[in-house]
N, C-alpha and C positions, 0 to 999 in steps of 0.2 A: 075229844082227843083227835079224832080223825079229821075234824074240820081244821084244827090247828095245823096238822101235818099237811093237809091239802093246800091251805093258804100259803104256807111257807114254801112248799114245792112250787106253787104258782109264781113265786118271786124269783125263781131261777130262770135260766135262759131257755128252758124247754118250750117248744111250740104249743104243747097241750099237756094237761094233767088229767089222768083218768084213773078212777078207782076200780080195780078188778076184784069182784067179790062173788061168793056163792050164797050170800045171806041177803034176803030181801030187806031186812031191817037196816042193814048198812046202806044198801042202795037208797032207801027212803030218806035216811039221814043226809046222805050226800046230796041228793037231788033237792032236799029241803033247804039247804043253804046255797043252792045254785050251782053245785058242782056236777060233774059228769061221772056216771058210774056205768060199768059194764058187767052184766051177769055172766058168770062162768060156771063150769061144772063143779059139783060138790065132791067129785071123786078124785081130785088132784092130790097126789101125795106130797107135793112141795109147791112153794111159791114160784119156782122156775117153770113148772108145768102150767100153773095158772097163767103166768105171764106169756108163755108160748101160745096158749089159746087166745089170750086177749089180743096179741099183736096181729093175729090173722085178720082181725076186724079193724086194724088201724093202718093208716098210711104213714109208716115211719120206718126209716132205715136203721135208726138207733133208738133203743128204748132203755130207760133207766128205772131200775127197780128200787123203790123206797118203801120200807115197811111202815105200815100204818100205826105201829106202836112206838114210833120215834118222834115224840112231840118236840124234842130239842133240835131237830134237824136244821142245819143252816143251809140256806139256798146256795151258798158258795161251795158246800160239800157236793151238792148235786152237779154243779158246773165243773168241779174238779174231777169227778168221776168221768164225766163226758170228755174232759180235757185229756185225761190219761189215755182214753181210747183213741182220741184224735192224734195224740203225740206219737203213736206207734201204728203204722199201717198194717203190720203183721198181727196186731193184737185182736183177739176176738172179744175180749172182755176188759173193761176198765174198772178199777176199784180203788179204795183208799187205805192208807196205813197211818198210824200215829205212834210216835215214840212212846214206849212203855215207861212209866214213871219210876217204878221200883220193883224190888224182888217179890213183894206180895202179889202184885198184879201179874208178874211173869209166871208165878207158880200157880195161879188160879186157873183151873181147867175150864171155867166158864168164860175166860178171856181168850179168844182165839188169836194165836200168834201167826205171823206170816214172815217167812224168810225170803229175801229178794236177792237178785243178782246185782251187778254193778250198774245196770241200766234201769233198775226198779221193777224188773219182771219177776213175778212170783215164782219161786222155786218149790215152796211147800207151805201148807197151812197145817197147824197143829194146836191141840189143846195142851200139849206138853210145853215145858220151858225150853224153847229153842230160840237161837242156837245155844247149845251147851258150852259153858266156859270151863275148860279143863283145869286151869290153874287158879281159878277164882278171880282173875282180873279181867273184867269185861272190856274188850277192845272194839266190839262191833255193836251197833245199835240193835236193840230188840224192838220189834214192831208189833203193835196190836192191830188186828185187822178190823176195819170199820166196814160193816156189811152193806154197803151201797154198791150196786153193780150197774155198769153201762154195757149193754150188749149190742153187737151188730145183729141185725135181724136174722140173717141166715145162720149165724152161729148159735143163736138162741134156739131156733127151731131144730137144728141138728142136735144140740146138747140135750134138749128135752126128750128127744126120741131115743137116747142112749140108755141102756140099763145101768143100775147102780154098780159101782166098782169096789174092789176090795178095800182100798184105803179110805174111800168115802164112807163105807160101812163101819170100818174100824174106828175112825175118828168121829163119825157122825157129823161130817162136814161135806155138804153137797158140792162146794167149789172144787174139792179134790177130784170129782168126776171129770171136770174140765181138764185139769192137769194130767190126769191119768190117760186121757185120750189125746193129749198133745196140743190142746188149745193154749194160746199165749194169753196170759193175764197180765196186763200192765197196771202197775200201781202208781199212785201219786201220794205224796206226803200231805197230811192235813194237820193243822194245829187246833182244829175244832174238835170238840168232844160231844158225845150224845149218850143218852141212856135209853135202852130199850125197856119198855114197860112190860114185865112178865109177872110181877108180884105187887102186892100192896106196898111193900117197902120201896120198890122202884118208883111207884106212883108218888109216894111221899117225897122221895128225893127230887123228882121232877118238879113237884109243886114248890118245894123249897128253892130250887134253882130259879124258877120263873119269878118267884116273889123276891129273889135277891137275898135270901136268908143265909 
């Protein structure tokens, strides 16, 4: 799986692809197929912290965080996250959103929703069904958040040094720490979808998608 994600990331416009890990087995697999891996501390509580350590060893002003359990990632999604950041000089972070297909997805707490302003800047992220429609007639798009992040270097280092915040802990969504501290998160719409592999069921769905079933 990690080789597939690595190779798809390498098809994007990034100047380099590096796997940050605290597991020597992962490093060995990556180096075995010719990739580049960077060992980081095993004490990091989140991927953002691991990324912040890794970027200290990299010559990069912008870094994009792609999860290794996203085998269906499209190179265009990586470029779009970087493009969201480039489109807004005030933004510290760029990320993606996709229109929610229906009410079951909207009501699912495992699907993270994002509410944006008229310029696509994130106002809030939630596991709840937001925005709420009072009279039952939806007039505004509901957006699913796609967890790919493009960070400016200094913003990433600053964010990783900040303590967890109340909304972040309430929703268990790390991106809320950035909003609570006033970071601007610029979003871009994508029509691509992906499946994060957390369970055997997720893996089966990915295999079916790859095989075109």
